[in-house]
C-alpha positions, 0 to 999 in steps of 0.5 A: 535169840537173836535173829542172825542165829536163827535164820542160820539156824533156818538156813541150816535146818532147810536147806532144800527152801533155800534157791537162788538169786542168779543162774550159777554153778560154783563147779564152772562160774568165775565170781569176780571180787570188785572193791570200790573203796579207797583202795581201788586206784584203776578207776579214776573219778570221771569213769565213776561219774560216766556210766558209759565209762564205769560199764565198760570198766566193770564189762572188761573186768569180768571178760580180763578175768573170765568171769560170770558175775562181779559181786561184793559190797556188804559192809562195804566203804565205799569212796564211790558214792560222790557220783551222787548228790542222792548220797551227799545232803547232810552233815555225813555223805552214805557210804557204807554199802547195805547189801550184795551186788552182783554185777552182769549184762544187762537182762541177767535173770533174778529169782526168789530164793525162798517162797514168799510174798510182794510186801512193796515194790517203787521205781525209784527213779533218782539217778545214783538209786535203786531205780526200780526196786522189788521186796519181798517177804518172808515167813521162815517158821516165828522168824520175818526176812526181807529181801529187796532187789534194787536195778531191775528194769521197768517192765518188771513192775508191771502188774505187780500186787502187795501180796502176791506170791513168789515160789522159790527159784522163779523168776521175779526180774531182770538187770535193768540198764543204765538209762531205768536203773539210776543210770548204773553200770547193770547190777542187781543191789539184792538185801535182806532186812529182819524188820522194814522199818515203816519203807515200803518200794525202797529201804536205805541200800547206803548210810551213814559209815558213822551208824555201821553197827545199828545197821548190820543188828537189823541188815545180815549178810546176803550171803546167807543166801547167795551161798557164794 
């Protein structure tokens, strides 16, 4: 049985062990699906490149639609990464977004959705990068699963230790502001991995579109946990 099916079966068989990543009530909270592909003609290149303008656009869109959070991005072919040289090196620029982004105000709490331990953490302090990042390791029966939380606050990394335990629904951090989160509008990058492949404190969240099939084999849809 493949790992994706094992994960689905575990979640289906153990719903009481799956908690929350953010505070979300499906009966009252509206989610707005952001599209950052070439189909989005509302945002100009200038908007993307200016973090303050980008943040105002995100905030306005959430306000107009009365949405508590903006969401989206799993395996999305995004054009916005042209704003950062971090994604433009090599023979093919990286444009494939591997996790799900959750957009809301700075300071929005982030929780551990499944009992786990700190695998690693790091402040990936590059323009367009994750900024403060925490990676947890979870043991789901015979299946190992890792979860990544990017664009947190620097305070969230203080006092952390590898192996430190977090319970289901325990707060692990909060959305960072643009001065500490890699220069993005406040949001959480949430991503799942079956194998860390030697990475620590970091793992690719944006990849080459030509390698999509390869990345999907190791990165399941985060909505299996988010349940949006």
